[in-house]
MMTF fields as JSON, N, C-alpha, C and O atoms, coordinates in Angstrom:
{
  "mmtfVersion": "1.0.0",
  "mmtfProducer": "UNKNOWN",
  "numBonds": 267,
  "numAtoms": 268,
  "numGroups": 67,
  "numChains": 1,
  "numModels": 1,
  "chainsPerModel": [1],
  "groupsPerChain": [67],
  "chainIdList": ["A"],
  "bondAtomList": [4, 2, 8, 6, 12, 10, 16, 14, 20, 18, 24, 22, 28, 26, 32, 30, 36, 34, 40, 38, 44, 42, 48, 46, 52, 50, 56, 54, 60, 58, 64, 62, 68, 66, 72, 70, 76, 74, 80, 78, 84, 82, 88, 86, 92, 90, 96, 94, 100, 98, 104, 102, 108, 106, 112, 110, 116, 114, 120, 118, 124, 122, 128, 126, 132, 130, 136, 134, 140, 138, 144, 142, 148, 146, 152, 150, 156, 154, 160, 158, 164, 162, 168, 166, 172, 170, 176, 174, 180, 178, 184, 182, 188, 186, 192, 190, 196, 194, 200, 198, 204, 202, 208, 206, 212, 210, 216, 214, 220, 218, 224, 222, 228, 226, 232, 230, 236, 234, 240, 238, 244, 242, 248, 246, 252, 250, 256, 254, 260, 258, 264, 262],
  "bondOrderList": [1, 1, 1, 1, 1, 1, 1, 1, 1, 1, 1, 1, 1, 1, 1, 1, 1, 1, 1, 1, 1, 1, 1, 1, 1, 1, 1, 1, 1, 1, 1, 1, 1, 1, 1, 1, 1, 1, 1, 1, 1, 1, 1, 1, 1, 1, 1, 1, 1, 1, 1, 1, 1, 1, 1, 1, 1, 1, 1, 1, 1, 1, 1, 1, 1, 1],
  "groupList": [{"groupName": "MET", "atomNameList": ["N", "CA", "C", "O"], "elementList": ["N", "C", "C", "O"], "formalChargeList": [0, 0, 0, 0], "bondAtomList": [1, 0, 2, 1, 3, 2], "bondOrderList": [1, 1, 2], "singleLetterCode": "M", "chemCompType": "L-PEPTIDE LINKING"}, {"groupName": "GLU", "atomNameList": ["N", "CA", "C", "O"], "elementList": ["N", "C", "C", "O"], "formalChargeList": [0, 0, 0, 0], "bondAtomList": [1, 0, 2, 1, 3, 2], "bondOrderList": [1, 1, 2], "singleLetterCode": "E", "chemCompType": "L-PEPTIDE LINKING"}, {"groupName": "THR", "atomNameList": ["N", "CA", "C", "O"], "elementList": ["N", "C", "C", "O"], "formalChargeList": [0, 0, 0, 0], "bondAtomList": [1, 0, 2, 1, 3, 2], "bondOrderList": [1, 1, 2], "singleLetterCode": "T", "chemCompType": "L-PEPTIDE LINKING"}, {"groupName": "ARG", "atomNameList": ["N", "CA", "C", "O"], "elementList": ["N", "C", "C", "O"], "formalChargeList": [0, 0, 0, 0], "bondAtomList": [1, 0, 2, 1, 3, 2], "bondOrderList": [1, 1, 2], "singleLetterCode": "R", "chemCompType": "L-PEPTIDE LINKING"}, {"groupName": "GLN", "atomNameList": ["N", "CA", "C", "O"], "elementList": ["N", "C", "C", "O"], "formalChargeList": [0, 0, 0, 0], "bondAtomList": [1, 0, 2, 1, 3, 2], "bondOrderList": [1, 1, 2], "singleLetterCode": "Q", "chemCompType": "L-PEPTIDE LINKING"}, {"groupName": "SER", "atomNameList": ["N", "CA", "C", "O"], "elementList": ["N", "C", "C", "O"], "formalChargeList": [0, 0, 0, 0], "bondAtomList": [1, 0, 2, 1, 3, 2], "bondOrderList": [1, 1, 2], "singleLetterCode": "S", "chemCompType": "L-PEPTIDE LINKING"}, {"groupName": "VAL", "atomNameList": ["N", "CA", "C", "O"], "elementList": ["N", "C", "C", "O"], "formalChargeList": [0, 0, 0, 0], "bondAtomList": [1, 0, 2, 1, 3, 2], "bondOrderList": [1, 1, 2], "singleLetterCode": "V", "chemCompType": "L-PEPTIDE LINKING"}, {"groupName": "LYS", "atomNameList": ["N", "CA", "C", "O"], "elementList": ["N", "C", "C", "O"], "formalChargeList": [0, 0, 0, 0], "bondAtomList": [1, 0, 2, 1, 3, 2], "bondOrderList": [1, 1, 2], "singleLetterCode": "K", "chemCompType": "L-PEPTIDE LINKING"}, {"groupName": "ALA", "atomNameList": ["N", "CA", "C", "O"], "elementList": ["N", "C", "C", "O"], "formalChargeList": [0, 0, 0, 0], "bondAtomList": [1, 0, 2, 1, 3, 2], "bondOrderList": [1, 1, 2], "singleLetterCode": "A", "chemCompType": "L-PEPTIDE LINKING"}, {"groupName": "ILE", "atomNameList": ["N", "CA", "C", "O"], "elementList": ["N", "C", "C", "O"], "formalChargeList": [0, 0, 0, 0], "bondAtomList": [1, 0, 2, 1, 3, 2], "bondOrderList": [1, 1, 2], "singleLetterCode": "I", "chemCompType": "L-PEPTIDE LINKING"}, {"groupName": "LEU", "atomNameList": ["N", "CA", "C", "O"], "elementList": ["N", "C", "C", "O"], "formalChargeList": [0, 0, 0, 0], "bondAtomList": [1, 0, 2, 1, 3, 2], "bondOrderList": [1, 1, 2], "singleLetterCode": "L", "chemCompType": "L-PEPTIDE LINKING"}, {"groupName": "TRP", "atomNameList": ["N", "CA", "C", "O"], "elementList": ["N", "C", "C", "O"], "formalChargeList": [0, 0, 0, 0], "bondAtomList": [1, 0, 2, 1, 3, 2], "bondOrderList": [1, 1, 2], "singleLetterCode": "W", "chemCompType": "L-PEPTIDE LINKING"}, {"groupName": "ASN", "atomNameList": ["N", "CA", "C", "O"], "elementList": ["N", "C", "C", "O"], "formalChargeList": [0, 0, 0, 0], "bondAtomList": [1, 0, 2, 1, 3, 2], "bondOrderList": [1, 1, 2], "singleLetterCode": "N", "chemCompType": "L-PEPTIDE LINKING"}, {"groupName": "GLY", "atomNameList": ["N", "CA", "C", "O"], "elementList": ["N", "C", "C", "O"], "formalChargeList": [0, 0, 0, 0], "bondAtomList": [1, 0, 2, 1, 3, 2], "bondOrderList": [1, 1, 2], "singleLetterCode": "G", "chemCompType": "PEPTIDE LINKING"}, {"groupName": "PHE", "atomNameList": ["N", "CA", "C", "O"], "elementList": ["N", "C", "C", "O"], "formalChargeList": [0, 0, 0, 0], "bondAtomList": [1, 0, 2, 1, 3, 2], "bondOrderList": [1, 1, 2], "singleLetterCode": "F", "chemCompType": "L-PEPTIDE LINKING"}, {"groupName": "TYR", "atomNameList": ["N", "CA", "C", "O"], "elementList": ["N", "C", "C", "O"], "formalChargeList": [0, 0, 0, 0], "bondAtomList": [1, 0, 2, 1, 3, 2], "bondOrderList": [1, 1, 2], "singleLetterCode": "Y", "chemCompType": "L-PEPTIDE LINKING"}],
  "groupTypeList": [0, 1, 2, 3, 4, 3, 5, 6, 6, 7, 8, 9, 10, 11, 12, 8, 0, 13, 10, 8, 6, 0, 8, 10, 6, 13, 10, 9, 8, 2, 13, 5, 8, 8, 14, 13, 13, 8, 10, 8, 6, 6, 12, 2, 8, 9, 13, 10, 2, 0, 15, 6, 6, 15, 1, 3, 9, 11, 8, 13, 9, 5, 11, 13, 3, 12, 13],
  "groupIdList": [1, 2, 3, 4, 5, 6, 7, 8, 9, 10, 11, 12, 13, 14, 15, 16, 17, 18, 19, 20, 21, 22, 23, 24, 25, 26, 27, 28, 29, 30, 31, 32, 33, 34, 35, 36, 37, 38, 39, 40, 41, 42, 43, 44, 45, 46, 47, 48, 49, 50, 51, 52, 53, 54, 55, 56, 57, 58, 59, 60, 61, 62, 63, 64, 65, 66, 67],
  "secStructList": [7, 7, 7, 2, 2, 2, 2, 2, 2, 2, 2, 2, 2, 2, 2, 2, 2, 2, 2, 2, 2, 2, 2, 2, 2, 2, 2, 2, 2, 2, 1, 7, 2, 2, 2, 2, 2, 2, 2, 2, 2, 2, 2, 2, 2, 2, 2, 2, 2, 2, 2, 2, 2, 2, 2, 2, 2, 2, 2, 6, 7, 7, 6, 6, 7, 7, 7],
  "xCoordList": [173.303, 173.946, 175.378, 175.656, 176.252, 177.657, 177.875, 177.276, 178.738, 179.009, 179.943, 180.666, 179.913, 180.792, 182.255, 183.093, 182.565, 183.943, 184.447, 185.585, 183.609, 184.008, 184.255, 185.229, 183.384, 183.564, 184.884, 185.587, 185.222, 186.467, 187.684, 188.641, 187.673, 188.81, 189.011, 190.143, 187.928, 188.026, 188.615, 189.462, 188.183, 188.672, 190.16, 190.907, 190.587, 191.997, 192.877, 193.907, 192.485, 193.282, 193.34, 194.404, 192.209, 192.172, 193.071, 193.801, 193.017, 193.802, 195.28, 196.109, 195.634, 197.052, 197.66, 198.785, 196.902, 197.374, 197.475, 198.447, 196.487, 196.5, 197.64, 198.218, 197.974, 199.079, 200.388, 201.168, 200.629, 201.864, 201.943, 202.984, 200.854, 200.838, 201.007, 201.781, 200.293, 200.355, 201.741, 202.223, 202.379, 203.732, 204.696, 205.553, 204.556, 205.408, 205.135, 206.07, 203.87, 203.51, 204.036, 204.571, 203.886, 204.382, 205.887, 206.401, 206.591, 208.047, 208.436, 209.318, 207.772, 208.077, 207.746, 208.514, 206.604, 206.155, 206.99, 207.235, 207.428, 208.125, 209.626, 210.378, 210.064, 211.478, 211.867, 213.036, 210.908, 211.175, 210.357, 209.128, 211.063, 210.366, 209.557, 208.457, 210.081, 209.385, 208.109, 207.053, 208.199, 207.024, 206.015, 204.811, 206.506, 205.627, 204.933, 203.753, 205.67, 205.077, 204.033, 202.995, 204.303, 203.328, 202.046, 200.947, 202.181, 201.004, 200.213, 198.984, 200.918, 200.264, 199.52, 198.412, 200.113, 199.468, 198.202, 197.172, 198.273, 197.097, 196.0, 194.835, 196.373, 195.414, 194.764, 193.554, 195.555, 195.039, 194.102, 193.064, 194.439, 193.572, 192.209, 191.171, 192.226, 190.966, 190.203, 189.0, 190.904, 190.265, 189.678, 188.576, 190.378, 189.884, 188.6, 187.622, 188.609, 187.423, 186.236, 185.137, 186.449, 185.363, 184.861, 183.661, 185.769, 185.375, 184.507, 183.505, 184.88, 184.084, 182.687, 181.695, 182.603, 181.298, 180.491, 179.31, 181.113, 180.463, 179.929, 178.782, 180.752, 180.342, 179.184, 178.263, 179.217, 178.149, 176.836, 175.769, 176.906, 175.686, 175.106, 173.907, 175.937, 175.454, 174.997, 174.118, 175.564, 175.118, 173.671, 172.984, 173.201, 171.828, 170.84, 169.65, 171.306, 170.431, 170.126, 171.037, 168.85, 168.479, 168.356, 168.24, 168.378, 168.218, 169.287, 170.471, 168.858, 169.77, 170.248, 171.073, 169.767, 170.173, 169.239, 168.045, 169.784, 168.983, 168.829, 169.82, 167.627, 167.371, 167.323, 167.112],
  "yCoordList": [-48.06, -48.42, -48.856, -49.495, -48.51, -48.869, -50.315, -50.773, -51.032, -52.423, -52.482, -51.53, -53.604, -53.818, -53.76, -53.204, -54.336, -54.339, -52.915, -52.598, -52.055, -50.664, -49.951, -49.21, -50.169, -49.552, -49.97, -49.144, -51.247, -51.755, -51.183, -50.775, -51.141, -50.594, -49.119, -48.681, -48.352, -46.944, -46.792, -45.927, -47.609, -47.54, -47.875, -47.213, -48.879, -49.28, -48.17, -47.838, -47.597, -46.531, -45.298, -44.702, -44.92, -43.763, -44.0, -43.103, -45.186, -45.489, -45.666, -45.436, -46.066, -46.138, -44.733, -44.534, -43.766, -42.379, -41.903, -41.25, -42.229, -41.849, -42.494, -41.875, -43.735, -44.441, -43.697, -43.51, -43.276, -42.557, -41.244, -40.914, -40.505, -39.22, -39.443, -38.741, -40.409, -40.659, -41.156, -40.812, -41.954, -42.425, -41.244, -41.189, -40.31, -39.124, -38.276, -37.811, -38.072, -37.305, -38.009, -37.36, -39.33, -40.096, -39.99, -39.875, -40.028, -39.882, -38.503, -38.374, -37.484, -36.115, -35.925, -35.309, -36.456, -36.261, -37.03, -36.545, -38.236, -39.081, -39.163, -39.482, -38.88, -39.022, -40.464, -40.751, -41.373, -42.798, -43.311, -43.234, -43.837, -44.388, -45.624, -45.828, -46.443, -47.669, -47.341, -47.906, -46.444, -46.085, -45.301, -45.546, -44.369, -43.607, -44.505, -44.32, -45.484, -46.438, -47.316, -47.606, -47.741, -48.565, -47.777, -48.312, -46.524, -45.68, -45.562, -45.63, -45.387, -45.251, -46.523, -46.451, -47.683, -48.949, -49.161, -49.567, -48.891, -49.04, -48.071, -48.453, -46.832, -45.829, -46.248, -46.102, -46.762, -47.17, -48.363, -48.399, -49.323, -50.495, -50.093, -50.563, -49.231, -48.757, -47.922, -48.104, -47.015, -46.146, -46.919, -46.603, -47.919, -48.737, -49.455, -49.453, -50.057, -50.771, -49.83, -50.143, -48.694, -47.736, -47.165, -46.947, -46.923, -46.368, -47.352, -46.954, -48.628, -49.631, -49.716, -49.757, -49.743, -49.789, -48.538, -48.636, -47.384, -46.114, -46.107, -45.728, -46.523, -46.565, -47.533, -47.229, -48.68, -49.671, -49.158, -49.405, -48.455, -47.879, -46.855, -46.881, -45.955, -44.925, -45.519, -44.95, -46.642, -47.274, -47.718, -47.811, -47.992, -48.435, -47.308, -47.568, -46.07, -44.93, -44.208, -43.791, -44.07, -43.463, -41.949, -41.303, -41.363, -39.926, -39.163, -39.493, -38.147, -37.288, -37.806, -37.157, -38.934, -39.49, -38.991, -38.796, -38.791, -38.455, -39.707, -40.275, -40.131, -41.279, -42.572, -43.583],
  "zCoordList": [57.202, 58.461, 58.172, 57.157, 59.055, 58.921, 59.359, 60.333, 58.632, 58.998, 60.2, 60.494, 60.879, 62.032, 61.6, 62.311, 60.428, 59.939, 59.707, 60.054, 59.124, 58.897, 60.224, 60.356, 61.203, 62.516, 63.145, 63.727, 63.03, 63.63, 62.914, 63.572, 61.578, 60.829, 61.161, 61.369, 61.213, 61.582, 62.977, 63.202, 63.898, 65.272, 65.347, 66.066, 64.623, 64.642, 64.07, 64.655, 62.942, 62.332, 63.232, 63.405, 63.799, 64.697, 65.907, 66.33, 66.449, 67.64, 67.339, 68.219, 66.131, 65.748, 65.756, 66.215, 65.243, 65.289, 66.743, 67.123, 67.532, 68.943, 69.701, 70.595, 69.36, 70.006, 69.78, 70.714, 68.552, 68.238, 69.01, 69.578, 69.029, 69.743, 71.246, 71.897, 71.788, 73.229, 73.643, 74.722, 72.803, 73.112, 73.184, 74.066, 72.263, 72.274, 73.509, 74.161, 73.833, 75.028, 76.28, 77.179, 76.34, 77.482, 77.63, 78.743, 76.513, 76.536, 77.058, 77.906, 76.545, 76.977, 78.461, 79.201, 78.885, 80.265, 81.281, 82.385, 80.902, 81.878, 81.647, 82.567, 80.439, 80.111, 79.843, 79.587, 79.898, 79.7, 78.517, 78.515, 77.505, 76.346, 76.74, 76.226, 77.637, 78.05, 78.822, 78.54, 79.782, 80.579, 79.742, 79.82, 78.95, 78.065, 77.058, 76.759, 76.532, 75.588, 76.249, 75.655, 77.475, 78.208, 78.472, 78.324, 78.858, 79.047, 77.742, 77.744, 76.644, 75.34, 74.95, 74.417, 75.208, 74.864, 75.688, 75.151, 76.98, 77.841, 77.399, 77.288, 77.152, 76.704, 75.383, 75.212, 74.463, 73.157, 73.283, 72.621, 74.103, 74.282, 74.844, 74.379, 75.833, 76.419, 75.395, 75.208, 74.741, 73.75, 72.589, 72.139, 72.095, 70.977, 71.374, 70.626, 72.532, 73.004, 73.14, 72.682, 73.757, 73.957, 72.636, 72.469, 71.7, 70.402, 69.621, 69.027, 69.617, 68.91, 69.521, 68.793, 70.83, 71.498, 71.142, 70.809, 71.212, 70.89, 69.456, 69.219, 68.513, 67.103, 66.885, 66.127, 67.531, 67.349, 67.934, 67.372, 69.045, 69.619, 68.654, 68.374, 68.144, 67.224, 65.897, 65.249, 65.474, 64.229, 64.325, 63.308, 65.52, 65.713, 65.987, 66.167, 66.022, 66.308, 64.989, 64.274, 64.686, 63.406, 63.474, 62.433, 64.664, 64.819, 64.01, 64.073, 63.257, 62.542, 61.2, 60.557, 60.765, 59.464, 58.376, 58.604, 57.22, 56.043, 55.201, 54.742, 54.999, 54.124, 54.762, 54.092]
}
């Protein structure tokens, strides 16, 4: 089983990459670095929370595991 700490670190790293991409997309879509950045931060906060919950749920499911 994966530890809670590992799930959180994975989620943070994944969302840091997503934040950078979303900020760039927001900048391109809106033409505003401030608005695009704000969209990216909100998206990342929601995504991070959902990812941690998702990972913790799957950590408790034994289906499909070997061993």
